[in-house]
C-alpha positions in Angstrom: -74.5 -79.6 -169.5 -76.5 -77.1 -171.5 -74.7 -75.6 -174.5 -74.1 -71.8 -174.5 -73.0 -69.9 -177.6 -70.6 -67.2 -176.2 -69.2 -64.2 -178.1 -66.1 -62.6 -176.4 -65.3 -59.1 -177.5 -61.6 -58.3 -177.3 -59.9 -54.9 -177.5 -56.5 -56.6 -177.9 -55.3 -55.8 -174.3 -53.8 -59.0 -172.9 -54.9 -58.3 -169.3 -58.5 -57.7 -170.5 -58.4 -61.0 -172.5 -57.2 -62.9 -169.4 -60.1 -61.5 -167.4 -62.6 -62.6 -170.1 -60.9 -66.0 -170.2 -61.7 -66.2 -166.4 -65.4 -65.7 -167.2 -65.2 -68.5 -169.7 -63.5 -70.7 -167.2 -66.4 -70.0 -164.8 -69.1 -70.6 -167.3 -67.5 -73.8 -168.4 -68.0 -75.2 -164.9 -71.7 -75.5 -165.6 -72.1 -75.0 -169.4 -70.7 -76.5 -172.6 -69.3 -73.5 -174.5 -69.2 -72.7 -178.2 -67.0 -69.7 -178.1 -66.2 -67.0 -180.7 -63.7 -64.3 -180.1 -64.3 -61.1 -182.0 -61.7 -58.3 -182.3 -63.2 -54.8 -182.1 -62.2 -51.2 -181.9 -64.5 -48.4 -180.7 -64.8 -45.2 -182.6 -63.9 -43.2 -179.5 -66.9 -41.0 -178.5 -66.8 -37.6 -176.7 -68.6 -39.2 -173.9 -68.5 -42.9 -173.0 -71.4 -42.4 -170.7 -73.6 -41.2 -173.5 -72.1 -44.0 -175.7 -73.4 -46.6 -173.3 -76.9 -45.0 -173.0 -77.3 -44.8 -176.8 -76.1 -48.4 -177.1 -78.9 -49.5 -174.8 -81.7 -47.6 -176.6 -80.8 -47.0 -180.3 -81.5 -49.6 -182.9 -78.7 -52.0 -182.1 -77.3 -52.8 -185.6 -77.4 -49.1 -186.6 -75.5 -48.2 -183.5 -72.9 -50.9 -184.2 -72.4 -49.8 -187.8 -71.7 -46.2 -186.6 -69.7 -46.8 -183.5 -67.6 -50.0 -183.7 -65.1 -51.4 -186.1 -65.2 -55.3 -186.1 -62.7 -57.6 -187.5 -64.5 -60.6 -189.0 -68.2 -61.3 -188.8 -70.5 -61.5 -185.9 -72.6 -64.7 -185.6 -76.3 -64.3 -186.4 -77.2 -65.0 -182.7 -75.6 -65.9 -179.4 -76.6 -66.7 -175.8 -74.0 -64.6 -173.9 -71.7 -61.8 -174.8 -68.6 -61.2 -172.6 -66.1 -58.4 -172.6 -63.6 -56.5 -170.4 -62.3 -53.0 -170.6 -63.9 -49.6 -171.0 -63.6 -49.5 -174.8 -65.8 -52.6 -175.0 -68.5 -51.6 -172.6 -70.9 -49.8 -174.9 -70.3 -52.3 -177.8 -71.1 -55.2 -175.4 -74.5 -53.7 -174.7 -75.4 -53.1 -178.4 -74.0 -56.4 -179.7 -75.8 -58.4 -177.0 -79.1 -56.7 -178.1 -78.4 -57.3 -181.8 -77.7 -61.0 -181.1 -80.6 -61.6 -178.7 -78.1 -62.4 -175.9 -77.5 -61.8 -172.3 -74.3 -60.1 -171.4 -71.5 -60.0 -168.9 -69.2 -57.0 -168.5 -66.1 -57.0 -166.3 -65.2 -53.6 -164.9 -66.3 -50.9 -162.6 -69.8 -49.5 -162.1 -70.7 -46.4 -164.1 -73.9 -44.4 -163.9 -76.4 -44.9 -165.3 -76.2 -48.6 -165.8 -78.4 -49.9 -168.6 -78.4 -52.9 -170.8 -76.1 -55.2 -168.8 -77.2 -58.6 -167.4 -74.2 -59.0 -165.1 -71.5 -56.5 -164.2 -68.7 -58.3 -162.5 -66.9 -55.8 -160.3 -64.3 -56.0 -157.5 -65.8 -53.0 -155.7 -69.3 -52.7 -154.0 -72.0 -51.2 -156.1 -75.7 -50.6 -155.7 -76.4 -51.3 -159.4 -78.9 -54.1 -159.7 -76.8 -55.9 -162.3 -73.6 -55.8 -160.2 -72.0 -59.0 -158.9 -69.3 -58.3 -156.3 -66.5 -60.8 -157.1 -62.7 -60.9 -157.5 -61.5 -60.1 -161.0 -62.2 -63.3 -163.0 -59.3 -65.6 -163.8 -58.8 -69.1 -165.2 -56.1 -69.7 -162.5 -57.5 -72.4 -160.3 -55.8 -73.0 -156.9 -57.6 -76.3 -156.5 -55.5 -77.7 -159.5 -52.2 -76.4 -158.3 -49.7 -77.8 -155.8 -49.8 -75.9 -152.4 -46.9 -73.5 -151.8 -44.4 -74.4 -149.1 -44.0 -71.5 -146.6 -40.7 -69.8 -147.0 -40.2 -69.7 -143.3 -39.6 -73.4 -143.5 -35.9 -74.3 -144.2 -34.9 -75.8 -147.5 -35.1 -74.9 -151.2 -37.8 -72.5 -152.3 -38.7 -70.8 -155.6 -40.1 -67.3 -155.6 -41.5 -65.4 -158.6 -41.3 -61.7 -159.6 -44.0 -60.6 -162.0 -43.4 -57.1 -163.4 -45.9 -54.9 -165.1 -44.6 -51.7 -166.7 -45.3 -48.3 -168.1 -48.8 -46.8 -167.6 -50.2 -43.3 -167.9 -49.9 -43.1 -164.1 -46.3 -43.9 -163.6 -43.1 -44.4 -165.7 -40.5 -46.7 -164.1 -36.9 -45.4 -164.0 -33.5 -47.0 -164.2 -33.1 -46.2 -160.5 -36.3 -48.2 -159.7 -34.9 -51.2 -161.5 -31.6 -51.0 -159.7 -33.3 -50.6 -156.3 -35.4 -53.7 -156.9 -32.5 -55.8 -158.3 -30.3 -54.9 -155.3 -33.1 -55.8 -152.8 -33.6 -59.2 -154.5 -29.9 -59.9 -154.7 -29.6 -59.3 -150.9 -32.4 -61.7 -150.2 -30.9 -64.4 -152.4 -27.5 -63.9 -150.9 -29.0 -64.5 -147.4 -30.9 -67.7 -148.7 -28.5 -69.8 -150.8 -31.1 -72.5 -151.4 -33.6 -70.1 -152.9 -34.2 -69.7 -156.6 -36.0 -66.9 -158.4 -37.9 -66.6 -161.7 -38.5 -63.0 -163.0 -41.1 -62.3 -165.6 -41.7 -59.2 -167.6 -45.0 -58.4 -169.4 -46.3 -56.8 -172.6 -46.0 -53.3 -170.9 -42.4 -53.7 -169.6 -39.9 -51.5 -171.3 -37.2 -53.8 -172.7 -34.3 -51.5 -171.8 -35.5 -51.2 -168.2 -35.9 -55.0 -167.8 -32.4 -55.4 -169.2 -31.2 -52.9 -166.6 -32.9 -55.0 -163.9 -31.6 -58.4 -165.1 -28.1 -57.0 -165.6 -27.9 -55.7 -162.1 -29.4 -58.9 -160.5 -27.6 -61.3 -162.8 -28.0 -65.1 -162.7 -26.4 -65.7 -159.3 -24.8 -69.0 -160.5 -27.9 -70.2 -162.1 -30.3 -69.4 -159.3 -32.1 -66.6 -161.2 -33.9 -67.2 -164.5 -35.7 -64.7 -166.7 -38.8 -65.2 -168.8 -39.5 -62.6 -171.5 -43.0 -62.0 -172.7 -41.8 -61.2 -176.2 -40.3 -64.6 -176.5 -42.8 -66.8 -174.5 -46.0 -64.9 -175.3 -49.4 -65.3 -173.5 -49.4 -67.5 -170.4 -45.6 -67.0 -170.3 -45.9 -66.7 -166.5 -47.8 -69.9 -165.9 -44.9 -71.4 -164.0 -45.1 -68.6 -161.4 -48.3 -70.1 -160.0 -46.4 -73.3 -159.0 -43.8 -71.3 -156.9 -43.8 -70.8 -153.2 -44.3 -67.0 -153.2 -45.0 -64.3 -155.7 -43.9 -60.6 -155.8 -46.1 -58.5 -158.2 -45.6 -54.9 -159.1 -48.5 -52.7 -158.0 -49.3 -51.5 -161.5 -50.8 -54.8 -162.6 -54.0 -55.7 -160.8 -54.6 -58.5 -163.3 -51.4 -60.3 -162.2 -52.1 -59.5 -158.5 -55.5 -61.2 -159.0 -53.9 -64.3 -160.6 -51.3 -64.6 -157.8 -54.1 -64.6 -155.2 -56.2 -67.0 -157.2 -53.3 -69.4 -157.3 -53.2 -69.4 -153.5 -49.6 -68.2 -153.4 -48.5 -65.8 -150.6 -48.4 -62.5 -152.5 -46.5 -59.4 -151.9 -47.5 -56.3 -153.9 -44.3 -54.2 -154.5 -44.2 -50.7 -155.7 -41.4 -48.3 -156.7 -40.6 -45.9 -153.9 -42.1 -43.0 -155.9 -44.9 -45.0 -157.4 -48.3 -43.2 -157.8 -51.0 -45.3 -159.2 -54.7 -44.6 -159.9 -56.8 -44.2 -156.7 -59.1 -47.0 -158.0 -56.2 -49.5 -158.1 -54.9 -48.4 -154.7 -58.3 -48.9 -153.2 -58.5 -52.3 -154.7 -55.2 -53.3 -153.2 -56.2 -51.8 -149.9 -59.3 -54.1 -150.0 -57.1 -57.1 -150.6 -54.9 -56.2 -147.7 -57.9 -55.8 -145.4 -59.1 -59.3 -146.4 -55.6 -60.6 -145.6 -55.1 -61.8 -149.2 -51.9 -59.8 -149.9 -49.3 -57.6 -148.2 -47.6 -54.5 -149.7 -44.1 -52.9 -149.6 -41.8 -50.8 -151.7 -38.8 -51.7 -153.7 -36.5 -49.9 -151.2 -38.1 -51.6 -148.2 -38.1 -55.1 -149.6 -36.1 -57.5 -147.4 -36.0 -61.1 -146.5 -38.2 -60.3 -143.4 -40.8 -58.9 -145.8 -41.4 -62.4 -147.1 -41.6 -64.3 -143.8 -45.2 -63.5 -142.6 -47.3 -62.9 -145.7 -51.0 -63.9 -145.6 -51.8 -67.2 -147.3 -54.9 -66.8 -149.7 -57.3 -69.7 -149.5 -56.9 -72.7 -151.8 -60.4 -72.4 -153.3 -61.3 -72.5 -156.9 -62.2 -69.1 -158.1 -63.8 -70.4 -161.4 -66.1 -72.6 -159.3 -67.0 -69.7 -157.0 -67.8 -67.4 -159.9 -69.7 -70.2 -161.6 -72.1 -70.4 -158.7 -72.7 -66.6 -158.9 -73.4 -66.7 -162.6 -75.7 -69.6 -162.3 -77.7 -67.7 -159.7 -78.2 -64.9 -162.3 -79.4 -67.4 -165.0 -76.1 -67.3 -166.9 
């Protein structure tokens, strides 16, 4: 396979890094990669739109010197620059130009769109650089055991993946108690089921303590995995369970659950208000029969019985084909 020198720009957000890792997993299907991760921080502009335009047309290294703080040293050249997250978008353009590289940005289309070889986006776009694709992930259903439908009798393990605080919604103690009571009721009705609950980087410790305290261990049938202790990829075991519940505030975890081919239920606090963009993306997944949705208060055993089953296809392989078609 051809060797590709790849620079990945990271803003330090774990969800963004997981998406960029998904791009690497796709590229690695048809390339041998020499990868350099570069930590960066944008000097926040008054207008990110203008920031992207100037990144595409100003002398690249002068633009970088004035607009980006980089930890470490950029290589002299590269073949591909990859990044995820709005704070990396303009830098991706300028750094790719400076290194003589093509570039891949994961996010949503913004007008005008200059200086991007491939925009990987989960929503349709008329931009010439856009590639409509699920959010990239290195989770590969083809390498995982298939889930056993929970409607079949016998032992089953389900996972709960919890996001956390955002600028759109702050979880409350009442939310945590409502979810814990719903899950306890389900487990009481299914004595052979076990549950693994995961928090995340954004989960408030006190609220997760409230949740775990209310749910308890149920004689060893409930286990908790804390991000602060287990770190990145702490939720890997979730993708070997029979069913995943994911809070609606984390589209990256919803993407991973679908990519693992687990039946996936997106759950939201009863008063949850998320960004319209996220809600539209979840609506699209529901329309494709990849996930279902309910609220904490409406979560019952019956909610889990007829979930859609995502296909057991390899998302890294599917994205690989799309990138190869763009010469990447």
